[in-house]
N, C-alpha and C positions, 0 to 999 in steps of 0.2 A: 957502356954507360950504366947498364943495369947493375953491374958489379959494383961500380962506384956508389950508386944510389943505395945499394943494400949495405955497404960497409962504411959509409960515411958516418962519423959520429953525429949525434943529434945537435950538439952545439954548433957544428959547422954547416949543418943542412940549410938553415935559414939564410946564412951568409952567402952560400953558394947560389941559392934561389934568387936573392936580391941582386947579386952580381949578374945573373942571367937575365933578370928583368931589365937591367940597365942596357944590356946588349941588344934588347929588342929594337932600340932606336938607332942601332949602328947603320951608317949609310951603306956599308958593304952588305949586300943582300945575303951572301953565303953565311956571314957571321950571324946575322939576324935569324936565318933559318936554323942554324945549328943551336942557337939559344932557345928557340921554341921547342926543338926536339928534346933538349936537356931538361927544360922546365917540366914538360909533360911526363917525361920518364921519372923524374924525381917525385912529382906529385902522385903518380900512379904507384910507385913502389913505397914511398915513405910518407904519403899524405896523411896517414892515420895519426901521426904524432904531431901534426901541425895545428891542432884545434885552437890553441891560444894565439897562434900567429895568423889566423884567418883574416881578421880585420885589416892587419897590416898588408897581407898579400893582396887582398881585394883592392885596397886603396892604391898600392903601387901599380897593380895591373891596370887599373883605370887610368891613372895618370900617364903611364907609358903608352897606352893606346892613343892618347892625344898627340903624342910626338911621333909615333911610328908611321912610316910612309909606305912600307911594303904591303901589297895586297894579301900576302900570305899571313901577315901578323894577326889580323882580326880573327880568322878561323882558328888559328892556333890558340889565341887567347880565349876564345869561346870553349875550346876543348879543355883548356886548363881549368876554366870555371866549372865545367861539367865534372871533371875528375875530382875537383875539390868538394863540390856539392854532394857527390855520391858518398863521400866520407864524413862530411860535416855540413849537412844540409841546413840545419837551423842557424848555424853560425854564418854560413854564406848568405842566406836570406836576410838575416839581421844586418850584416855588413853592407849588402847592396842597398837595403832600405835607407841607409845613411847617406846615399848619394844625393846631391843637391837637385832640387826641382827648378824648372822642368828638366826631365831626363834628356841628356845628350844622346846622340845616335849610337855612340859606342856603348853606353850603359844599357840602352835599350837592347842592343844585340847580346850583351851578357845575360840579361834576363831571359831572352829567347833561347839561349843556349841551355837553360835549365829545363826546357820542355822537350828535348829531343828524345827522351826515353820515357815511356808512359808511367812507369812506377815512380821515377824521380819527379815527373811533372805533377803527379797526384799529390806527392808529399809537399812539393813547393806550393801548390794551390791551397792545400789545407793550412799550411803555415801562414800564407798571406791572408786567408780568410780570418784566421785567429788574430793576426795583427790588426786587420781592418776593424774588427769588432772589440778589441781589447780596450782601446782608449775612447773617451767621449768624442763624438763626431765634431763638436764645435764648443767654443767657449763664448760666453757673452761678455762683450766689453762694456765698461761702465759708460753710461751716457753722460756727456758733459753738460747737456742742457736738461733742466728739469722737465719731465713729461715726455722726453724723447725716448723712443723704444731703443733698448740696447742693441748694438750690432752683434751679429753672430759671426764669429771668425772660425774658420776650419782649423782643426788640430792637424799637426804635420804627419804623424805616423799613419793614421787611417788614409790620408790623402796620398801619401807615398805608396801605401799598399794597394790602393785602387789603381794608381798609374802602373805599378808593377804587374798587377793582374792583367791589365789590358795587354801589356807586352807579351806575357806568357801565353795568353789566349790567342794572340795574333799568329802563333806558330802552328801550322797544320798538324804537326806531330802531337800536339796537345789534345787532339780530338778524343782519344780513348779516356784520358784522365778527366776531361770535361764531362763526358757521359757518365762516368763513375760518380762524380760529385755534383751532378746537375741540380738536384733539389737544393743542396746547401748553397751553391753558387747563385742560383736564381733568387732565392729568398734573401740571402745576405746582401746582394746588390740592389734588390728592390727596396729593402730597408735603408740601405745607404743612400739611394736616390731620394727617398722620402725625407730623410732628416738632414739633407744638404740643400733643399730648396731654399733659395734666398740667402744661403750662407756665403760669406765673402772669403777670399783668399787671405792668408796672413799678410800683414802690411809689407814685409820685405819682398814677397812675391808679387804683390800689387805694383810696387815700385819697379820691379824688374820687368813686368809686362808692359808698363808704361814706356820704359826705355826701349823696348823692343828686344825680342829674343835674338840670340846669336844664330847665324845660319847653321851651325853645327847641332843646334837643339832640335829635338824631334818636333815635327809640326803637329801638335795636338793641343786641344783646348784644356787648360789647366783648371778652369773654373770648377769648383768642387762638384756641383750637381751635374754639369755637363760631362765631366770625366766619369762619373758613376753611370750615367745613362749610356755613354759610349761603351763602357765595359760590360754592362748588361746586354747590350746589343751584340757585342762580340761573343758572349756566352751562347746566345741563341744561334748565331751563325756557325760557331764551331761545333755545336751539338747537333746540327742537322735540322734546326728549327728555322730555316731560312724563310719559310712561308709566314711565320709569325713576325719576323723582323720586317719583311717586305710589306705586310699588311699595315704595320705601324708606320712605315715610311709613307705609304700611300695616304693614310688617314691623318698624317701629322701628329701621330701619337707621341713620338719622341720629343717633339717641340713642346707639346702640352705638359709632359712630365717634368720639363725643366722649369716651368713657371708656377708661381704660387696660385695664380688665378685658374690655370688649366690643369694643375697636377691631378686633381681628383678625377677629372674626365680622362686624363692620360692613363691612369691606373685602370679605369673602367675599360678603355679600349684595349689595353694590354690583356686583361682577363678575357675579353671577347675574342681576341685573336688566338689566345691560348686554347680556349674552349673549341674553337673551330679547327685549328691546325695542329694542336699538340695535346689533345685530350688524354691520351694514354699516360702522359707524364704528370698529369695533375694530382693523382692520389699521393705520390711522394712529396710533391710540392705542398699540398695541403697539410701533410703530416709535419713538414718543417715549419709551416706557418702557425701551427697549433698554439704555440706559446706566446705569440705576438700580442694577444689581447691584453696582456699585462705589461706591455712595454712602457717604460718610463717616458718615452717621447710621444707626445700627442700626434705628431705628424705620421709616425709609423703606424699608430693605431688607425688613423684615418685612411691611410693608403691601403693597408691590408684589408680593412673592412670594405672599402670600395671594390677591391679585387674580388673578395669572397661574394659580395652582394651581386656582382655581375655574373658570376658563374651560375647562379640560380636562374638567370635569364635564359639559360641554354638547357636543352634536354640532356647535355652531356653529364649533368649532375645525377640524373636518374640512370642513364646508360652505364655509368661507371660505379653505380651504387655509392655515390658520394652525398646523396641528399640528406640523410640523417646527420652525418658529420658536419655538413655545411650549416644546417639549421641549428645544431647544437652550438657550433662556434659563434654564430650570429647572436643567438639568444643570450649567450654568456656575456655579450657586450652591451646588452640593453641598458644597464645601469651605469655605463661609462660616464665619467665626469665631463667628457667633451660632447657638446651638442651635435657636432658634425658626425661623430661616430654613431650616436643614437639615431640620427636621421638616416644614415646609410644602412643601419640595421633594418629599419622599417622598409627602406627601398628594396633591400635584398629579400625580405620576407614576402613583399608584394610581387617581386619578380617570379615567384613560384607560379603566379597566375599565367605567365607566358611561357616559362621554361618547362613546368610540369603541371599543367592545369588539372590533370586527373588525380593529382596528389593533394590538392587544396582541401578537398572535403575531409580527408583523413586527419589533416592538421588544422582544420577550421577553428576549433576553440583556442588553440595556441596562437594562431595568426590574429584572430579578432581581439584577443586579450591584449596582444602587443600593440595593435593599431589604436584601440580605444585608450590604452594607457598613453600612447603618443599624443592624443588630443589634449591630454591634461599635463603635458610636459612643460615644466618651467613656469616662470611668472611673466615672461615676455608676452605682450599682446600679439606679437607677430613671430611666434616661435617657428623656426624652420622645421622643427620636429613635428609640430602640429600640422603644418602644410603637407609634409611627406605622409603623415598618417591619413589625411583626407584623400590624397592622391592614391594611396595604397588601398584604402577601403573601397574606393570607386572601382578598382580592378578586381577586388576579391568578393564583393557582396553577391555577385551572380554565381559564384562557384561553391560557396559554403552551404552547409545544411541550413534550411530555413529555420529549424529550431534553434541552432546555434546563434543565428543572426537575431532572432526575435528577442532574446534576453537582453541584448544591448542596443536594440533599435532606437528606443525612446531616448536613451542617454546620448547616443550619437546625434540624433536630430536636434536635441536641446543644445548640445555642446557646440555644434557647428553654426547654429542660428546667428550668433553675434558676428560671425565672419562675413555674413551677407553684405554688411556695410563697412567692411574693413577699408582702411585707406589704401591698402596694397591690392593691386589688381589681381595678383596671383591667388590671394586668399579669397577674394570674392568669387573668382572663377571656380576654384577648387571646391569651395563649400557649396556653391549653388549646384554644380554638376553632381556632387555627391548626394545632395538632397534629391536630385532627379533620379539617381540610381536607386536610392532607398525606396522611392515611390514605385519605381519600375519593378523591383523584386516583390513589392507588396500588392501588386495588382490583384484585385479580387479577394484579398485576405488582409484588409487593413483594420487594425484594432482602433477603438475609439480614441485611446490616448495618443496614438500616432496621427490619427485623422485631425486631432486638435492642432498638431504641429503643421500639418498640411494647410489647414485653414489660416493659421497664423502667418504662414509664409507667403500667402497669395499677394498681399499688397506689396511687400518688398520685391517679389519677383516681377510683378506687373510694372512697377515703377522702374526697376533696373533694366527693363527692355530699352530704356532710354539712356542707359549708362554710356559714358563717353568712350569706354573701352569695348571694342567689338567682341572680344573674347567673353566678356561678362554678359553682354546682351545675348550672345549665342548660347551661353550656358543657361540663361533664363528661358530662352525658347525651349530648350531641351527639357528643363525641369518642369515647366508648365505643361508641356505635352505629356510628361510622365505623371503629373499630378491629376490630370483630368479624369482618368478612369476611377481613381480613388474617391472622387467627390460624388460619385453615383449620380451624376447629372449628364445625360447624354448630349443635351444641347450645348452645355459648357465645354464638355470634352471635344465635341465636334468642332466648336469654334476654335479651340486651341489647336487642334490638328489641322484645320483649314488655314489659319492665318500664320501659324508659327513654324512652318516647315523651313528647314535651312535653305538659304539661297533665295527665298521668296521675299520680295519687298514688303515691308509692313507699313500700312497706313495706321499709325498709332491711334489717332483720334477715333477712326471708324472701329478699330478693333476694341478699344476701350469702351466705346458706346455699346457694342454688342455684348461684351463681357459683363458690364454692369447691369444690363437688362436681364440677363440670365441670373445674375447674383440676386437682384432684387426680387425676381419672380420665385426662385427656388430656395434662396437662403435669406429671407427677410430678417431673421434674428441675428444674422452675422454682420449686418451693415454697420451697426454702431461700432463694433470692434474694428472693422476695416477702416472706417472713418478715423477712429482714434489713431490707428497706425499711420494713416496718410498724413495726419497733421504734423507728425514729427518731421516729415520730409519737406515741409515748407521752408526749412532753413538748411536743407542739404547743401553741402559744399559743391555738389555737381550741378551745374546750371540746368542741364536738360532734365535731370531727375527732379530738381526743384520746380521746374516748369510743369512737369507731368503731375505733380502732387495735387495742385488745385483743380486740374482738369479731371483727375480721377475722383476727387471729392465732389465736384459738380455733377459728374455722371451718376454718382451714387445718390445724390440728394437734389434732383432737379426741381425747378419751380413748379408748383402745382398748377394744373390746368383748371379752368372754371368748371368743366363737366365732372372733374374728379374731386371737387371740393368737399363733397359729402362722404368720400371714402376715407376709411381710417388710414393713418400714416403707418407704414410698415416699419419705419426706422425712427427711433426716438431722436428728437433734436439733440444736438451736442450739449446744450445747457442742462438737459434733463438727465444726462449720464453723469453720476457722481465721479469726481476726480479719482477717488480711491479705487472705484470699480474699474475705471478706465485703466489705471495703472496695473491693477491686478490682472485684467484681461491681457494686457500687453505682456506682462511679466510671465504669465502662464504660457504664452506663445513663444517666449524667448525672443521676441521681436524687438524692433527698435523702440517700441513704447517703453520697454523696461529701462532703456537708457535715457529716455526722455523724462519719465516720471520718477526715476530714482537712479542713482549711480550704480553701474554694474559692478559686480564683484570682480576684481582683477583676475582671479583664478578662472573666471568663466570666459576669458579671451577678450579680444578687443571690442570696445564699445563702438557703436556707429559714429560716423563722422558728424561733427556738429553737436554731439550729445551734451557738451558742456554749455551750449548756447541756449538751450531751452527752445520752446515753440515760439 
């Protein structure tokens, strides 16, 4: 047979091959076996001249496998595909990618045949990665109804390449090739997952799924994002990162990655698992991720930023000397057009407080500049970036140099003050807790300008002890306890410490009575300002806060007793405080009075609730 193969003229070679393919379906097993031997001999000896015929050979081989009954036929066909691929790898891969989806079991086995030899497997994996990334991952269909969001429909070539990757990765012999291409495979599939979230199958495949797949078809989910997630998981398993895959299984990380609502958290959990179980592989992964900050797809930028941000939450960043490169990569994304990316950048920078707390001081100016910039992000009164900045600052202020913090302290205090009365509970809680942390780091060293902000925040903090949200009330307890030492009044500070401990029941009326007595005795000049602020809350949209306002006002200005009639009044009556002065006082504090006596600048964040109603 070798002599025939060597001497056969080229124009007769393909005819003989096609005849042998027909014989694969011969009911006589000996004839079928002889055909497989002749096919493989011809391919081994003369396959080099068959490049132009590869698509035809692959197509005929696939169709004959559907008809052949003998158990020996499939292994022989796999060997034929392997021999052809060793000589024309790119042509074989392109031809197999033309197979219809979902892949039938025979086509899946042909793909797996390409992974039996490590060098060929690496070549095939590289070609499939290129095919997966060459075309756009989806196309947007035109919306038939005005205002309807266009549907995103997966493109066929990247989807086919993803399915083919899964089949190749399912072969144990592919292990060495997977290790060689691990960073490229991991990053390419993570990006593929991110840009297929919510993407639909092409219409013809949707209809096919509704009709039900044939029993001969491979039992795999063809949905674009799920197929990418399954393939990414297969990379981890084949590369020896079983612990990462199992951690994701236990935490539901794979399911989160598949959904729009949970995708960001899924990427975070994947990074956490990688840091814990596959740390040594991260340097090359980060190198492959370096260029993703300029991706044209917003989802890809969000996913990779969430991944990088979580790595800073682990000391692996410092152990592997990745800290500087991670910080550089995140800082490069600070001006991204996507708010979610900017928010995740701040989360990552703040994660340094838990991952590498001893490094915060060295990077303090850079971290504080980023956080303070986040407070001023966008025009939205409820910017998620501003919320993340407040949460981040609360984690960092105790770790940075006092001098670095001092320069931005006043700006932060003024900027967060309007959020005390935000409609959103998360903003009220975060801003009030941050105010408490700012006071805590200033104990014993509080400048007059910051002390003015402390005084201006007293009334809102006291009234929001009655906030309907327990988290806000708890934040107020913490903030007031931290404010006490800065007021240089031991009696008031002691009252705060006594009544406002976490977990202790608070008798609000009794506490307010005690607090106001100390305020009237030690700070008589401030009572007018506190009263002005309280008046705003008479029309608060929160019932309990609204009820607390007149109670607070009455405690500040009780009816005079006969024996005290000759004593001078320490607090000017409300009608004696000019309106402009009251507005100026409230505005200086950045408190709700600024919203009551004049409309707040939109750039300064949300105005307090009810500000448009007046007093």
